[in-house]
All heavy atoms as TSV, in Angstrom:
chain	resi	resn	atom	element	x	y	z
A	1	MET	N	N	164.237	-124.489	77.659
A	1	MET	CA	C	163.046	-123.797	78.077
A	1	MET	C	C	163.414	-122.829	79.196
A	1	MET	O	O	164.099	-123.190	80.146
A	1	MET	CB	C	162.041	-124.820	78.580
A	1	MET	CG	C	160.751	-124.230	78.965
A	1	MET	SD	S	159.618	-125.594	79.236
A	1	MET	CE	C	158.301	-124.730	79.872
A	2	THR	N	N	162.936	-121.581	79.126
A	2	THR	CA	C	163.234	-120.583	80.151
A	2	THR	C	C	161.994	-120.317	80.981
A	2	THR	O	O	160.865	-120.381	80.491
A	2	THR	CB	C	163.704	-119.264	79.514
A	2	THR	OG1	O	162.694	-118.800	78.635
A	2	THR	CG2	C	165.002	-119.455	78.761
A	3	ALA	N	N	162.204	-120.022	82.241
A	3	ALA	CA	C	161.104	-119.739	83.150
A	3	ALA	C	C	160.655	-118.285	82.989
A	3	ALA	O	O	161.473	-117.396	82.756
A	3	ALA	CB	C	161.529	-119.984	84.585
A	4	VAL	N	N	159.376	-118.091	83.096
A	4	VAL	CA	C	158.827	-116.749	83.001
A	4	VAL	C	C	158.855	-116.124	84.393
A	4	VAL	O	O	158.325	-116.695	85.339
A	4	VAL	CB	C	157.385	-116.778	82.459
A	4	VAL	CG1	C	156.798	-115.386	82.447
A	4	VAL	CG2	C	157.349	-117.410	81.088
A	5	VAL	N	N	159.478	-114.984	84.510
A	5	VAL	CA	C	159.597	-114.305	85.791
A	5	VAL	C	C	158.608	-113.148	85.799
A	5	VAL	O	O	158.642	-112.284	84.934
A	5	VAL	CB	C	161.026	-113.785	86.020
A	5	VAL	CG1	C	161.122	-113.037	87.327
A	5	VAL	CG2	C	162.006	-114.938	85.963
A	6	THR	N	N	157.732	-113.165	86.799
A	6	THR	CA	C	156.780	-112.064	86.912
A	6	THR	C	C	157.378	-110.995	87.809
A	6	THR	O	O	158.007	-111.308	88.817
A	6	THR	CB	C	155.448	-112.547	87.511
A	6	THR	OG1	O	155.701	-113.121	88.781
A	6	THR	CG2	C	154.788	-113.574	86.622
A	7	PRO	N	N	157.195	-109.740	87.450
A	7	PRO	CA	C	157.753	-108.676	88.294
A	7	PRO	C	C	157.014	-108.604	89.629
A	7	PRO	O	O	155.802	-108.818	89.698
A	7	PRO	CB	C	157.535	-107.403	87.481
A	7	PRO	CG	C	156.434	-107.739	86.532
A	7	PRO	CD	C	156.510	-109.216	86.275
A	8	LYS	N	N	157.762	-108.352	90.682
A	8	LYS	CA	C	157.167	-108.226	92.014
A	8	LYS	C	C	156.482	-106.879	92.137
A	8	LYS	O	O	156.994	-105.871	91.671
A	8	LYS	CB	C	158.235	-108.366	93.104
A	8	LYS	CG	C	158.839	-109.746	93.141
A	8	LYS	CD	C	159.811	-109.870	94.277
A	8	LYS	CE	C	160.364	-111.286	94.302
A	8	LYS	NZ	N	161.245	-111.504	95.424
A	9	THR	N	N	155.324	-106.907	92.757
A	9	THR	CA	C	154.617	-105.648	92.962
A	9	THR	C	C	155.126	-104.993	94.229
A	9	THR	O	O	155.442	-105.660	95.212
A	9	THR	CB	C	153.100	-105.879	93.074
A	9	THR	OG1	O	152.859	-106.757	94.165
A	9	THR	CG2	C	152.542	-106.493	91.801
A	10	THR	N	N	155.206	-103.696	94.203
A	10	THR	CA	C	155.655	-102.954	95.374
A	10	THR	C	C	154.508	-102.120	95.901
A	10	THR	O	O	153.620	-101.699	95.150
A	10	THR	CB	C	156.843	-102.037	95.033
A	10	THR	OG1	O	156.428	-101.129	94.020
A	10	THR	CG2	C	158.036	-102.845	94.547
A	11	LYS	N	N	154.532	-101.870	97.184
A	11	LYS	CA	C	153.512	-101.040	97.806
A	11	LYS	C	C	153.744	-99.584	97.418
A	11	LYS	O	O	154.888	-99.157	97.273
A	11	LYS	CB	C	153.585	-101.148	99.333
A	11	LYS	CG	C	153.172	-102.471	99.881
A	11	LYS	CD	C	153.219	-102.421	101.395
A	11	LYS	CE	C	152.877	-103.737	102.015
A	11	LYS	NZ	N	152.942	-103.668	103.476
A	12	PRO	N	N	152.668	-98.822	97.271
A	12	PRO	CA	C	152.871	-97.387	97.043
A	12	PRO	C	C	153.462	-96.757	98.292
A	12	PRO	O	O	153.270	-97.275	99.397
A	12	PRO	CB	C	151.456	-96.863	96.772
A	12	PRO	CG	C	150.548	-97.880	97.351
A	12	PRO	CD	C	151.273	-99.188	97.296
A	13	PRO	N	N	154.201	-95.677	98.163
A	13	PRO	CA	C	154.797	-95.054	99.353
A	13	PRO	C	C	153.714	-94.613	100.333
A	13	PRO	O	O	152.658	-94.122	99.935
A	13	PRO	CB	C	155.557	-93.853	98.808
A	13	PRO	CG	C	155.084	-93.668	97.416
A	13	PRO	CD	C	154.496	-94.954	96.953
A	14	ALA	N	N	153.962	-94.851	101.601
A	14	ALA	CA	C	152.991	-94.505	102.639
A	14	ALA	C	C	152.902	-92.994	102.804
A	14	ALA	O	O	153.902	-92.283	102.708
A	14	ALA	CB	C	153.388	-95.144	103.961
A	15	LYS	N	N	151.707	-92.522	103.042
A	15	LYS	CA	C	151.490	-91.098	103.253
A	15	LYS	C	C	151.665	-90.788	104.726
A	15	LYS	O	O	151.430	-91.632	105.577
A	15	LYS	CB	C	150.089	-90.702	102.804
A	15	LYS	CG	C	149.865	-90.891	101.326
A	15	LYS	CD	C	148.484	-90.472	100.945
A	15	LYS	CE	C	148.238	-90.686	99.459
A	15	LYS	NZ	N	146.877	-90.345	99.096
A	16	ASP	N	N	152.074	-89.570	105.007
A	16	ASP	CA	C	152.236	-89.146	106.394
A	16	ASP	C	C	150.878	-89.006	107.066
A	16	ASP	O	O	149.879	-88.664	106.435
A	16	ASP	CB	C	152.967	-87.810	106.471
A	16	ASP	CG	C	154.440	-87.944	106.133
A	16	ASP	OD1	O	154.954	-89.070	106.136
A	16	ASP	OD2	O	155.065	-86.907	105.867
A	17	CYS	N	N	150.863	-89.267	108.356
A	17	CYS	CA	C	149.650	-89.124	109.159
A	17	CYS	C	C	149.263	-87.644	109.195
A	17	CYS	O	O	150.108	-86.788	109.461
A	17	CYS	CB	C	149.905	-89.646	110.569
A	17	CYS	SG	S	148.532	-89.423	111.701
A	18	PRO	N	N	147.986	-87.305	108.946
A	18	PRO	CA	C	147.596	-85.896	108.935
A	18	PRO	C	C	147.603	-85.254	110.325
A	18	PRO	O	O	147.727	-84.040	110.441
A	18	PRO	CB	C	146.180	-85.913	108.361
A	18	PRO	CG	C	145.685	-87.282	108.608
A	18	PRO	CD	C	146.886	-88.180	108.581
A	19	VAL	N	N	147.515	-86.054	111.373
A	19	VAL	CA	C	147.465	-85.499	112.732
A	19	VAL	C	C	148.858	-85.124	113.222
A	19	VAL	O	O	149.096	-84.016	113.694
A	19	VAL	CB	C	146.805	-86.505	113.698
A	19	VAL	CG1	C	146.819	-85.985	115.114
A	19	VAL	CG2	C	145.385	-86.806	113.261
A	20	CYS	N	N	149.823	-86.050	113.101
A	20	CYS	CA	C	151.167	-85.805	113.647
A	20	CYS	C	C	152.175	-85.395	112.585
A	20	CYS	O	O	153.347	-85.175	112.888
A	20	CYS	CB	C	151.662	-87.043	114.376
A	20	CYS	SG	S	151.920	-88.476	113.312
A	21	LYS	N	N	151.754	-85.318	111.324
A	21	LYS	CA	C	152.616	-84.920	110.198
A	21	LYS	C	C	153.805	-85.866	110.022
A	21	LYS	O	O	154.883	-85.464	109.608
A	21	LYS	CB	C	153.140	-83.488	110.370
A	21	LYS	CG	C	152.101	-82.464	110.743
A	21	LYS	CD	C	151.284	-82.005	109.565
A	21	LYS	CE	C	150.399	-80.834	109.873
A	21	LYS	NZ	N	149.266	-81.078	110.710
A	22	GLY	N	N	153.627	-87.142	110.378
A	22	GLY	CA	C	154.663	-88.149	110.163
A	22	GLY	C	C	155.670	-88.302	111.289
A	22	GLY	O	O	156.574	-89.122	111.195
A	23	THR	N	N	155.542	-87.568	112.375
A	23	THR	CA	C	156.505	-87.683	113.466
A	23	THR	C	C	156.157	-88.790	114.447
A	23	THR	O	O	157.033	-89.305	115.125
A	23	THR	CB	C	156.605	-86.363	114.260
A	23	THR	OG1	O	155.344	-86.084	114.847
A	23	THR	CG2	C	157.043	-85.216	113.373
A	24	GLY	N	N	154.872	-89.109	114.573
A	24	GLY	CA	C	154.447	-90.135	115.525
A	24	GLY	C	C	154.161	-89.595	116.904
A	24	GLY	O	O	153.756	-90.327	117.793
A	25	GLU	N	N	154.384	-88.310	117.119
A	25	GLU	CA	C	154.138	-87.686	118.425
A	25	GLU	C	C	153.263	-86.453	118.250
A	25	GLU	O	O	153.341	-85.766	117.239
A	25	GLU	CB	C	155.447	-87.260	119.084
A	25	GLU	CG	C	156.316	-88.392	119.536
A	25	GLU	CD	C	157.542	-87.899	120.282
A	25	GLU	OE1	O	157.870	-86.692	120.198
A	25	GLU	OE2	O	158.168	-88.713	120.954
A	26	VAL	N	N	152.453	-86.193	119.249
A	26	VAL	CA	C	151.632	-84.982	119.265
A	26	VAL	C	C	151.881	-84.248	120.570
A	26	VAL	O	O	152.203	-84.855	121.584
A	26	VAL	CB	C	150.132	-85.294	119.112
A	26	VAL	CG1	C	149.817	-85.803	117.732
A	26	VAL	CG2	C	149.679	-86.297	120.140
A	27	ALA	N	N	151.754	-82.934	120.552
A	27	ALA	CA	C	151.978	-82.112	121.745
A	27	ALA	C	C	150.644	-81.621	122.286
A	27	ALA	O	O	149.772	-81.206	121.522
A	27	ALA	CB	C	152.875	-80.930	121.417
A	28	ARG	N	N	150.493	-81.674	123.591
A	28	ARG	CA	C	149.298	-81.165	124.266
A	28	ARG	C	C	149.734	-80.098	125.252
A	28	ARG	O	O	150.765	-80.232	125.913
A	28	ARG	CB	C	148.587	-82.283	125.029
A	28	ARG	CG	C	148.084	-83.426	124.184
A	28	ARG	CD	C	146.936	-83.029	123.328
A	28	ARG	NE	N	145.852	-82.560	124.164
A	28	ARG	CZ	C	144.589	-82.642	123.869
A	28	ARG	NH1	N	144.228	-83.163	122.747
A	28	ARG	NH2	N	143.669	-82.180	124.682
A	29	THR	N	N	148.941	-79.044	125.377
A	29	THR	CA	C	149.231	-77.971	126.311
A	29	THR	C	C	148.904	-78.433	127.732
A	29	THR	O	O	147.847	-79.011	127.971
A	29	THR	CB	C	148.412	-76.726	125.971
A	29	THR	OG1	O	148.699	-76.349	124.626
A	29	THR	CG2	C	148.740	-75.575	126.893
A	30	VAL	N	N	149.822	-78.186	128.658
A	30	VAL	CA	C	149.612	-78.528	130.058
A	30	VAL	C	C	149.110	-77.285	130.772
A	30	VAL	O	O	149.720	-76.219	130.707
A	30	VAL	CB	C	150.927	-79.019	130.711
A	30	VAL	CG1	C	150.720	-79.319	132.178
A	30	VAL	CG2	C	151.447	-80.238	129.981
A	31	ARG	N	N	147.982	-77.407	131.463
A	31	ARG	CA	C	147.375	-76.281	132.172
A	31	ARG	C	C	147.356	-76.586	133.664
A	31	ARG	O	O	147.065	-77.702	134.070
A	31	ARG	CB	C	145.953	-76.043	131.663
A	31	ARG	CG	C	145.923	-75.701	130.198
A	31	ARG	CD	C	144.505	-75.443	129.739
A	31	ARG	NE	N	144.457	-75.079	128.343
A	31	ARG	CZ	C	144.598	-73.847	127.880
A	31	ARG	NH1	N	144.785	-72.850	128.706
A	31	ARG	NH2	N	144.546	-73.604	126.597
A	32	VAL	N	N	147.671	-75.574	134.464
A	32	VAL	CA	C	147.697	-75.743	135.921
A	32	VAL	C	C	146.988	-74.577	136.596
A	32	VAL	O	O	146.795	-73.522	136.001
A	32	VAL	CB	C	149.140	-75.844	136.467
A	32	VAL	CG1	C	149.844	-77.059	135.929
A	32	VAL	CG2	C	149.914	-74.589	136.181
A	33	GLY	N	N	146.644	-74.788	137.836
A	33	GLY	CA	C	146.090	-73.705	138.655
A	33	GLY	C	C	144.604	-73.530	138.505
A	33	GLY	O	O	143.942	-74.151	137.689
A	34	ARG	N	N	144.096	-72.651	139.344
A	34	ARG	CA	C	142.668	-72.391	139.377
A	34	ARG	C	C	142.176	-71.741	138.091
A	34	ARG	O	O	141.071	-71.985	137.624
A	34	ARG	CB	C	142.363	-71.491	140.571
A	34	ARG	CG	C	140.897	-71.325	140.857
A	34	ARG	CD	C	140.703	-70.482	142.050
A	34	ARG	NE	N	141.323	-69.170	141.814
A	34	ARG	CZ	C	141.094	-68.098	142.543
A	34	ARG	NH1	N	140.319	-68.171	143.594
A	34	ARG	NH2	N	141.668	-66.955	142.267
A	35	LYS	N	N	143.025	-70.920	137.479
A	35	LYS	CA	C	142.644	-70.229	136.242
A	35	LYS	C	C	143.047	-71.009	134.985
A	35	LYS	O	O	142.891	-70.505	133.882
A	35	LYS	CB	C	143.270	-68.837	136.210
A	35	LYS	CG	C	142.751	-67.935	137.303
A	35	LYS	CD	C	143.378	-66.572	137.197
A	35	LYS	CE	C	142.869	-65.672	138.298
A	35	LYS	NZ	N	143.470	-64.328	138.219
A	36	HIS	N	N	143.601	-72.182	135.163
A	36	HIS	CA	C	144.018	-73.060	134.059
A	36	HIS	C	C	144.962	-72.353	133.097
A	36	HIS	O	O	144.755	-72.344	131.886
A	36	HIS	CB	C	142.810	-73.607	133.305
A	36	HIS	CG	C	141.990	-74.536	134.118
A	36	HIS	ND1	N	142.379	-75.825	134.382
A	36	HIS	CD2	C	140.796	-74.367	134.747
A	36	HIS	CE1	C	141.464	-76.409	135.128
A	36	HIS	NE2	N	140.492	-75.542	135.380
A	37	ARG	N	N	146.008	-71.771	133.631
A	37	ARG	CA	C	146.969	-71.100	132.771
A	37	ARG	C	C	147.920	-72.136	132.155
A	37	ARG	O	O	148.252	-73.145	132.771
A	37	ARG	CB	C	147.746	-70.036	133.545
A	37	ARG	CG	C	148.570	-70.562	134.693
A	37	ARG	CD	C	149.210	-69.428	135.494
A	37	ARG	NE	N	149.946	-69.960	136.609
A	37	ARG	CZ	C	149.414	-70.261	137.784
A	37	ARG	NH1	N	148.129	-70.083	137.990
A	37	ARG	NH2	N	150.158	-70.752	138.757
A	38	ALA	N	N	148.325	-71.876	130.935
A	38	ALA	CA	C	149.213	-72.779	130.212
A	38	ALA	C	C	150.643	-72.615	130.719
A	38	ALA	O	O	151.147	-71.494	130.815
A	38	ALA	CB	C	149.141	-72.489	128.728
A	39	VAL	N	N	151.309	-73.713	131.054
A	39	VAL	CA	C	152.685	-73.651	131.544
A	39	VAL	C	C	153.670	-74.362	130.628
A	39	VAL	O	O	154.865	-74.264	130.833
A	39	VAL	CB	C	152.806	-74.252	132.967
A	39	VAL	CG1	C	152.037	-73.414	133.959
A	39	VAL	CG2	C	152.367	-75.685	132.989
A	40	GLY	N	N	153.193	-75.070	129.638
A	40	GLY	CA	C	154.103	-75.774	128.744
A	40	GLY	C	C	153.371	-76.798	127.913
A	40	GLY	O	O	152.145	-76.801	127.843
A	41	GLN	N	N	154.155	-77.672	127.266
A	41	GLN	CA	C	153.568	-78.716	126.446
A	41	GLN	C	C	154.153	-80.064	126.820
A	41	GLN	O	O	155.296	-80.163	127.259
A	41	GLN	CB	C	153.806	-78.452	124.961
A	41	GLN	CG	C	153.007	-77.299	124.423
A	41	GLN	CD	C	153.135	-77.194	122.923
A	41	GLN	OE1	O	154.108	-77.632	122.336
A	41	GLN	NE2	N	152.137	-76.591	122.302
A	42	GLN	N	N	153.351	-81.101	126.622
A	42	GLN	CA	C	153.754	-82.469	126.899
A	42	GLN	C	C	153.549	-83.264	125.618
A	42	GLN	O	O	152.500	-83.165	124.975
A	42	GLN	CB	C	152.888	-83.028	128.021
A	42	GLN	CG	C	153.199	-84.433	128.424
A	42	GLN	CD	C	152.306	-84.886	129.570
A	42	GLN	OE1	O	151.301	-84.274	129.874
A	42	GLN	NE2	N	152.702	-85.966	130.197
A	43	THR	N	N	154.543	-84.052	125.203
A	43	THR	CA	C	154.405	-84.848	123.992
A	43	THR	C	C	153.928	-86.244	124.345
A	43	THR	O	O	154.199	-86.760	125.426
A	43	THR	CB	C	155.731	-84.947	123.215
A	43	THR	OG1	O	156.703	-85.556	124.041
A	43	THR	CG2	C	156.189	-83.588	122.754
A	44	GLY	N	N	153.219	-86.830	123.413
A	44	GLY	CA	C	152.709	-88.178	123.609
A	44	GLY	C	C	152.560	-88.889	122.285
A	44	GLY	O	O	152.744	-88.309	121.212
A	45	LEU	N	N	152.209	-90.147	122.330
A	45	LEU	CA	C	152.038	-90.997	121.169
A	45	LEU	C	C	150.801	-90.585	120.376
A	45	LEU	O	O	149.749	-90.336	120.965
A	45	LEU	CB	C	151.886	-92.448	121.636
A	45	LEU	CG	C	151.848	-93.536	120.610
A	45	LEU	CD1	C	153.221	-93.669	119.960
A	45	LEU	CD2	C	151.474	-94.842	121.251
A	46	CYS	N	N	150.926	-90.508	119.085
A	46	CYS	CA	C	149.786	-90.164	118.224
A	46	CYS	C	C	148.825	-91.344	118.217
A	46	CYS	O	O	149.199	-92.472	117.868
A	46	CYS	CB	C	150.268	-89.865	116.810
A	46	CYS	SG	S	148.935	-89.534	115.649
A	47	LEU	N	N	147.580	-91.110	118.600
A	47	LEU	CA	C	146.597	-92.182	118.660
A	47	LEU	C	C	145.974	-92.478	117.304
A	47	LEU	O	O	145.324	-93.510	117.138
A	47	LEU	CB	C	145.504	-91.831	119.666
A	47	LEU	CG	C	145.981	-91.704	121.115
A	47	LEU	CD1	C	144.813	-91.326	122.011
A	47	LEU	CD2	C	146.608	-92.992	121.584
A	48	ASN	N	N	146.187	-91.619	116.328
A	48	ASN	CA	C	145.644	-91.865	114.996
A	48	ASN	C	C	146.457	-92.932	114.269
A	48	ASN	O	O	145.895	-93.851	113.682
A	48	ASN	CB	C	145.621	-90.568	114.191
A	48	ASN	CG	C	144.854	-90.704	112.908
A	48	ASN	OD1	O	143.792	-91.303	112.878
A	48	ASN	ND2	N	145.388	-90.138	111.845
A	49	CYS	N	N	147.781	-92.845	114.333
A	49	CYS	CA	C	148.637	-93.804	113.628
A	49	CYS	C	C	149.398	-94.704	114.596
A	49	CYS	O	O	150.206	-95.524	114.174
A	49	CYS	CB	C	149.621	-93.069	112.737
A	49	CYS	SG	S	150.804	-92.045	113.631
A	50	LEU	N	N	149.175	-94.543	115.884
A	50	LEU	CA	C	149.834	-95.317	116.945
A	50	LEU	C	C	151.354	-95.202	116.889
A	50	LEU	O	O	152.074	-96.168	117.123
A	50	LEU	CB	C	149.390	-96.775	116.904
A	50	LEU	CG	C	147.906	-96.977	117.163
A	50	LEU	CD1	C	147.536	-98.440	117.013
A	50	LEU	CD2	C	147.496	-96.470	118.514
A	51	GLY	N	N	151.846	-94.029	116.559
A	51	GLY	CA	C	153.278	-93.750	116.611
A	51	GLY	C	C	154.067	-94.155	115.393
A	51	GLY	O	O	155.266	-93.946	115.343
A	52	SER	N	N	153.438	-94.726	114.365
A	52	SER	CA	C	154.191	-95.154	113.187
A	52	SER	C	C	154.503	-93.988	112.258
A	52	SER	O	O	155.466	-94.041	111.493
A	52	SER	CB	C	153.425	-96.230	112.420
A	52	SER	OG	O	152.252	-95.684	111.852
A	53	GLY	N	N	153.660	-92.948	112.275
A	53	GLY	CA	C	153.872	-91.802	111.409
A	53	GLY	C	C	153.258	-91.957	110.042
A	53	GLY	O	O	153.315	-91.051	109.218
A	54	GLU	N	N	152.684	-93.107	109.749
A	54	GLU	CA	C	152.057	-93.356	108.454
A	54	GLU	C	C	150.549	-93.277	108.587
A	54	GLU	O	O	149.991	-93.636	109.614
A	54	GLU	CB	C	152.451	-94.728	107.926
A	54	GLU	CG	C	153.944	-94.880	107.696
A	54	GLU	CD	C	154.319	-96.271	107.271
A	54	GLU	OE1	O	153.434	-97.142	107.204
A	54	GLU	OE2	O	155.506	-96.503	107.014
A	55	ALA	N	N	149.890	-92.813	107.537
A	55	ALA	CA	C	148.439	-92.681	107.563
A	55	ALA	C	C	147.808	-94.066	107.671
A	55	ALA	O	O	148.241	-95.006	107.010
A	55	ALA	CB	C	147.965	-92.003	106.301
A	56	PRO	N	N	146.810	-94.217	108.555
A	56	PRO	CA	C	146.165	-95.519	108.710
A	56	PRO	C	C	145.363	-95.891	107.453
A	56	PRO	O	O	144.839	-95.020	106.761
A	56	PRO	CB	C	145.248	-95.333	109.908
A	56	PRO	CG	C	145.047	-93.866	110.016
A	56	PRO	CD	C	146.265	-93.214	109.447
A	57	ALA	N	N	145.292	-97.175	107.175
A	57	ALA	CA	C	144.521	-97.650	106.026
A	57	ALA	C	C	143.037	-97.566	106.323
A	57	ALA	O	O	142.600	-97.839	107.433
A	57	ALA	CB	C	144.907	-99.086	105.706
A	58	ASP	N	N	142.274	-97.167	105.333
A	58	ASP	CA	C	140.826	-97.074	105.510
A	58	ASP	C	C	140.154	-98.385	105.268
A	58	ASP	O	O	140.499	-99.227	104.606
A	58	ASP	CB	C	140.234	-96.002	104.591
A	58	ASP	CG	C	140.668	-94.600	105.028
A	58	ASP	OD1	O	140.918	-94.417	106.219
A	58	ASP	OD2	O	140.744	-93.737	104.164
């Protein structure tokens, strides 16, 4: 008698986060001075996917 082996199911490939495009980081413009002029950008953790780079499950 042979055992019946069921195939393992695999997860579909994860989609990239639409906010950070899969990088896990987002850039924000840093503004300084009285006129709020832009002096550069600062990167931070993507709050949509929490840095994983994958689209959150609905």
